[in-house]
C-alpha positions in Angstrom: -7.0 5.9 -10.8 -4.7 4.6 -8.1 -1.8 6.5 -6.6 1.4 4.5 -6.1 4.9 4.7 -4.8 6.2 6.8 -7.7 9.8 7.7 -6.7 11.9 8.0 -9.9 8.9 7.6 -12.1 7.2 10.0 -14.6 3.6 9.1 -14.2 2.1 9.8 -10.8 -0.9 7.5 -11.2 -1.7 4.0 -12.5 -4.7 5.0 -14.6 -7.4 2.4 -15.2 -7.0 0.4 -18.4 -9.9 1.6 -20.7 -10.4 -2.0 -21.9 -11.1 -3.4 -18.4 -14.7 -4.2 -17.8 -14.3 -4.2 -14.0 -12.5 -1.4 -12.1 -11.7 -0.7 -8.5 -11.0 2.3 -6.4 -9.0 2.6 -3.1 -11.3 3.1 -0.1 -10.1 4.0 3.4 -12.2 1.9 5.8 -10.1 2.7 8.8 -8.1 -0.5 8.7 -4.4 -0.4 8.2 -3.4 -1.2 4.6 0.2 -2.0 3.8 1.6 0.6 1.4 3.1 -0.7 -1.8 6.8 -0.8 -1.2 8.2 -2.2 -4.4 8.9 0.3 -7.2 11.2 -2.0 -9.1 10.7 -2.6 -12.8 9.4 -6.0 -13.8 10.6 -7.6 -17.0 8.5 -10.2 -18.9 10.1 -12.1 -21.7 7.7 -12.4 -24.7 8.1 -14.1 -28.1 6.1 -12.3 -30.8 5.7 -13.8 -34.3 7.0 -10.7 -36.1 9.3 -7.8 -35.2 8.8 -5.4 -38.1 5.8 -3.1 -38.1 4.4 -1.8 -41.3 3.8 2.0 -40.9 1.0 3.4 -42.9 0.7 6.9 -41.3 1.1 9.5 -44.1 2.9 12.0 -41.8 5.7 9.6 -40.8 8.8 9.4 -43.0 9.5 5.7 -42.7 7.8 2.5 -43.8 8.9 0.0 -41.2 9.6 0.3 -37.5 11.1 -2.2 -35.0 10.7 -2.0 -31.2 12.6 -4.6 -29.1 10.7 -3.6 -25.9 7.1 -2.9 -25.1 6.8 -0.3 -22.3 9.6 2.1 -21.4 11.6 2.7 -18.3 12.4 6.2 -19.3 9.1 7.2 -17.8 8.4 10.2 -20.1 5.2 11.7 -18.7 4.0 12.9 -22.1 4.8 9.7 -24.1 2.1 8.9 -26.8 3.2 5.3 -26.7 1.7 4.8 -23.2 -1.7 4.0 -24.8 -0.2 0.9 -26.6 0.4 -0.7 -23.2 -3.3 -1.1 -22.7 -3.5 -3.6 -25.6 -1.2 -5.9 -23.5 -3.5 -5.6 -20.5 -1.6 -3.0 -18.5 -2.1 0.6 -17.4 -0.8 3.4 -19.5 0.3 5.0 -16.3 2.9 3.5 -14.0 2.6 0.0 -15.5 4.0 1.5 -18.8 7.3 2.2 -17.1 7.4 -0.6 -14.5 6.2 -3.6 -16.5 8.5 -4.0 -19.6 7.9 -6.7 -22.2 11.2 -8.0 -23.6 11.1 -9.4 -27.1 13.9 -11.9 -26.7 13.5 -13.5 -30.2 13.6 -10.1 -32.0 17.1 -10.7 -33.6 16.1 -14.1 -35.0 12.9 -12.7 -36.4 14.8 -9.8 -38.1 17.3 -12.2 -39.7 14.5 -14.4 -40.9 12.9 -11.4 -42.6 16.2 -10.2 -44.2 17.0 -13.7 -45.6 13.7 -13.7 -47.4 14.4 -12.9 -51.1 11.0 -11.2 -51.4 12.1 -8.5 -48.9 12.6 -5.1 -50.7 15.3 -3.0 -49.0 14.0 0.1 -47.3 15.5 1.8 -44.2 14.1 0.3 -40.9 13.3 2.7 -38.1 14.7 1.3 -34.8 12.3 2.6 -32.1 9.3 4.6 -33.1 7.1 3.5 -30.3 9.4 2.8 -27.2 13.1 3.5 -26.9 15.4 0.8 -28.0 18.1 2.1 -25.7 16.1 2.3 -22.5 18.0 1.2 -19.3 17.2 -2.5 -19.6 19.1 -2.7 -22.9 22.2 -2.8 -20.7 21.1 -6.2 -19.6 19.4 -7.7 -22.6 21.4 -6.2 -25.4 18.6 -6.9 -27.9 19.3 -3.7 -29.8 22.9 -4.5 -30.2 22.0 -7.9 -31.5 19.6 -6.3 -34.0 22.4 -4.0 -35.2 24.7 -7.0 -35.6 22.1 -8.6 -37.9 21.7 -5.4 -39.9 25.4 -5.1 -40.3 25.7 -8.7 -41.4 23.2 -8.1 -44.3 24.4 -4.5 -45.1 20.9 -3.2 -44.4 20.2 0.5 -43.7 18.7 1.5 -40.3 17.6 4.8 -38.7 17.8 5.0 -34.9 16.0 7.4 -32.5 16.7 7.5 -28.7 16.8 9.6 -25.6 19.6 7.6 -24.1 23.3 7.9 -24.5 23.6 4.1 -24.0 23.8 4.2 -27.8 27.5 5.0 -27.4 28.1 1.4 -26.2 27.6 0.3 -29.8 29.9 2.8 -31.5 31.9 -0.2 -32.9 28.9 -1.5 -34.9 27.5 2.0 -35.7 30.9 3.0 -37.1 31.0 0.0 -39.5 27.5 0.8 -40.7 28.4 4.4 -41.2 31.3 3.5 -43.5 28.7 2.3 -46.1 26.1 5.0 -45.3 23.8 2.4 -43.6 22.9 4.3 -40.5 21.5 7.5 -39.2 21.0 8.5 -35.5 18.6 11.0 -34.1 18.9 12.0 -30.5 15.6 13.2 -29.0 15.9 16.2 -26.6 13.3 17.9 -24.6 15.0 20.5 -22.4 18.4 21.8 -21.2 16.9 22.3 -17.7 18.0 19.4 -15.6 15.3 19.9 -13.0 12.6 19.8 -15.6 14.2 16.8 -17.3 14.2 14.8 -14.1 10.6 15.5 -13.4 9.3 15.2 -17.0 11.4 12.2 -18.2 13.2 10.9 -15.1 15.3 8.0 -16.6 16.5 9.6 -19.8 20.0 10.9 -20.3 20.7 14.5 -19.3 21.2 17.3 -21.9 24.9 17.5 -21.1 25.4 13.8 -21.8 23.5 14.0 -25.0 25.7 16.9 -26.2 28.7 14.7 -25.5 27.1 11.8 -27.4 26.5 14.1 -30.5 30.2 15.0 -30.4 31.4 11.4 -30.1 29.0 10.1 -32.8 30.1 12.9 -35.1 33.8 12.1 -34.5 33.1 8.5 -35.6 31.5 9.7 -38.8 27.9 8.6 -37.8 25.4 11.1 -39.1 23.5 12.5 -36.1 20.5 14.7 -36.0 18.3 16.1 -33.2 14.6 16.3 -32.7 13.2 18.5 -30.0 10.3 16.5 -28.8 8.0 17.3 -27.5 7.8 21.1 -27.4 5.5 22.0 -24.6 4.4 25.7 -24.7 4.9 27.3 -21.3 7.4 24.6 -20.2 10.2 24.3 -22.7 9.2 26.3 -25.8 11.4 29.2 -24.7 14.5 26.9 -25.2 14.1 26.3 -28.9 16.7 28.8 -30.1 19.3 28.1 -27.5 18.9 24.3 -27.7 19.2 24.4 -31.5 22.4 26.5 -31.3 24.1 24.1 -28.9 23.3 20.9 -30.7 24.5 22.4 -34.0 27.8 23.4 -32.4 28.1 19.9 -31.1 27.9 18.5 -34.6 24.2 17.7 -35.3 23.4 17.8 -39.0 19.7 18.6 -38.8 17.0 19.8 -36.4 13.4 18.7 -36.2 10.5 18.9 -33.7 7.2 17.6 -32.5 4.7 19.4 -30.3 3.1 17.7 -27.4 -0.1 15.6 -28.1 -2.2 14.3 -25.3 -3.9 11.4 -27.0 -5.9 8.8 -25.2 -5.0 8.3 -21.5 -1.9 10.5 -21.8 -4.2 13.5 -21.3 -5.1 12.5 -17.7 -1.6 11.3 -16.9 0.0 14.5 -18.0 -2.6 16.7 -16.4 -2.1 14.9 -13.1 1.7 15.3 -13.4 1.5 18.9 -14.3 -0.9 19.7 -11.4 1.5 18.0 -8.9 4.8 19.3 -10.3 3.9 22.8 -11.5 0.6 23.8 -10.0 1.3 27.5 -10.6 1.7 26.9 -14.4 -1.1 24.4 -14.8 -3.8 26.7 -16.3 -1.4 28.5 -18.6 0.2 25.3 -20.0 -3.1 23.5 -20.5 -4.6 26.5 -22.3 -1.6 26.8 -24.6 -1.8 23.2 -25.5 -5.5 23.5 -26.1 -4.6 26.4 -28.5 -2.3 24.0 -30.4 -5.3 21.6 -30.8 -8.1 24.0 -31.7 -9.5 23.6 -28.2 -9.6 19.8 -28.3 -6.7 18.1 -26.4 -7.7 14.7 -27.9 -7.5 16.0 -31.5 -5.1 13.7 -33.3 -5.4 14.3 -37.0 -2.5 13.3 -39.3 0.1 16.0 -40.0 -1.4 18.5 -37.5 -0.8 16.1 -34.6 3.0 16.6 -35.2 3.2 20.4 -35.5 -0.2 21.6 -34.1 -2.5 24.3 -35.5 -3.1 28.0 -34.8 -1.1 30.9 -33.5 1.0 29.1 -30.9 1.8 26.4 -33.5 2.9 29.1 -36.0 5.1 30.8 -33.3 6.9 27.5 -32.6 7.3 26.7 -36.4 8.8 30.1 -36.9 11.3 29.6 -34.1 12.3 26.3 -35.5 12.6 27.8 -39.0 15.0 30.4 -37.5 17.1 27.7 -35.9 17.4 25.8 -39.2 18.2 29.0 -41.2 20.8 30.2 -38.7 22.5 27.1 -37.5 21.8 24.3 -40.0 21.5 25.9 -43.5 25.1 24.8 -44.4 24.5 21.2 -43.2 22.9 18.1 -44.7 22.4 14.4 -43.9 23.9 12.0 -46.4 21.5 9.7 -48.2 21.2 6.0 -47.3 23.0 3.5 -49.4 20.4 0.9 -50.5 22.7 -0.9 -53.0 24.6 -3.2 -50.7 21.8 -5.3 -49.2 21.7 -8.9 -50.4 19.5 -11.6 -48.9 22.3 -14.1 -49.5 25.0 -11.9 -48.1 24.9 -13.2 -44.5 25.0 -16.8 -45.5 27.7 -16.3 -48.1 29.9 -14.5 -45.6 29.7 -17.6 -43.3 31.2 -19.7 -46.1 34.5 -17.8 -45.8 35.2 -19.4 -42.4 
């Protein structure tokens, strides 16, 4: 593990890639070594062969996901997707948020798929691994181009994000919403700005997300909230108040995930917690262990989402209270699957 210049980052270390055969450790031999001064994000354009990922996990409510970026500038310390960066040859630590792979050909790949008459329409989940509206989307606009393709073919899409950059695309989202072709979920972790800036430094603040819910709702775009992750001892005490506020802002449903420290995320999160909240370290880790029956690496289907044991039951009961008290009178409209046509996009072009 190598400590780096981590200003504005979530991870405090660049943990060794578990697939590397050779590793190195810093050694102070008395000679002056120039400290790493660049903390800028590096973007690498890649050209994958496919953009749709078939999802086979039985505890996830979608069949296909689509991620225009690999790695994520948001820097969420707890992010389960960090481990996927190792398959590309990078660290799950700082590399995950400082080396971003940009899938420039994603819109073309999507259109190629939707033009295939063998494609059976099913809502596509935009994000799922890394955030499609992370900061670099302002530059590359790949997500916007993907939405343009989906609108062209009248294809349903579900979006999850922690960034209010989604408001840039209100024009496209509004058109999709007119035909019940879109749902948006804003992922929120805490109302505490100090905790948010330490835990997920480049995500949008709670106040901005509340405003986003209001604006999306005004435009008729069905918007829900997922509190993710719930970390006992850090943000679990906010469940009731956060649920109330997002409901008042217009959210139609409320969901949650508990923290899971799979793979390298365990070491990254522990290091962060020890540095940021040393007085709470033992309590928080013990509570998370309770969620996982004593095994922080436990990652079974279903229980990985909501946990097990007494702490998990307490969290589930609080979420149930939120749903009963603030969301019982609300519902999310179903997707319209009848409008998609593989020939639709090309037939529209003939009008011009």
